VOGU-3710 file (C-alpha; in Angstrom, 3 decimals, decimal comma):
1> mtqrlrptid> -0,564/-11,440/-3,504  -0,068/-8,900/-0,749  2,795/-6,549/-0,161  3,715/-5,001/3,183  4,007/-1,217/2,951  5,676/0,899/5,632  5,379/4,519/4,562  6,632/7,372/6,691  4,792/10,676/6,489  5,175/13,961/8,340
11> lsygeqevlq> 1,856/15,539/9,275  0,960/18,491/11,450  -1,584/17,918/14,219  -4,253/19,438/11,978  -3,334/17,160/9,089  -3,403/14,155/11,431  -6,901/15,164/12,486  -7,994/15,292/8,852  -6,496/11,861/8,188  -8,287/10,451/11,236
21> rvlaeprkia> -11,585/11,880/10,005  -11,091/10,389/6,537  -10,139/6,981/7,921  -13,118/7,026/10,301  -15,561/7,144/7,370  -14,488/4,441/4,889  -18,033/3,857/3,626  -18,573/7,529/2,820  -15,279/7,623/0,927  -16,207/4,453/-0,963
31> dalspddvre> -19,658/5,885/-1,750  -18,041/8,982/-3,232  -15,389/7,131/-5,234  -17,299/4,102/-6,465  -21,038/4,292/-5,850  -22,021/1,860/-8,636  -19,319/-0,819/-8,406  -19,985/-3,072/-5,415  -16,677/-4,908/-5,706  -14,577/-1,743/-5,898
41> hsriigvlee> -16,671/-0,203/-3,113  -15,793/-3,158/-0,884  -12,105/-2,975/-1,805  -11,940/0,735/-0,943  -13,527/0,098/2,447  -11,114/-2,759/3,119  -8,057/-0,702/2,220  -9,158/2,266/4,335  -9,843/-0,035/7,291  -6,345/-1,542/6,938
51> vaaafaecff> -4,786/1,929/6,798  -6,819/3,023/9,831  -5,652/-0,017/11,792  -2,034/0,665/10,820  -2,241/4,288/11,964  -4,293/3,654/15,124  -1,328/2,970/17,402  0,554/5,962/16,006  -2,421/8,274/16,603  -2,688/7,157/20,232
61> qvvenlpdae> 1,017/7,869/20,752  0,610/11,366/19,286  -2,298/12,153/21,619  -0,271/10,978/24,623  2,602/13,270/23,590  0,510/16,424/23,118  1,682/19,302/25,299  -0,430/20,090/28,359  -2,787/23,057/28,149  -1,483/26,402/29,327
71> peqtqqqsrg> -2,199/26,951/33,049  -4,233/30,081/32,258  -6,398/28,192/29,758  -6,955/25,400/32,260  -8,054/27,889/34,935  -10,428/29,613/32,514  -11,936/26,291/31,480  -12,462/25,167/35,078  -14,087/28,512/35,965  -16,373/28,211/32,968
81> msr> -17,429/24,716/33,971  -18,295/25,734/37,535  -20,864/28,293/36,432
//
């Protein structure tokens, strides 16, 4: 039996980055949590992949809504690249 979950969480940009990093490495998380139980290992990976898929669209929207870099920072970056 499955159940549809629709949680709402408030995360800072830094916290969103951490969540993205965690969700990008489901096998490493499963290795840490259940190295000796193949079935549980597989379940952990499956759940993390489902969560990653659910958050993927949201993460793309956040990136699109990030404020533009300050003009001064942009000028400094372009000068640094031309060297």
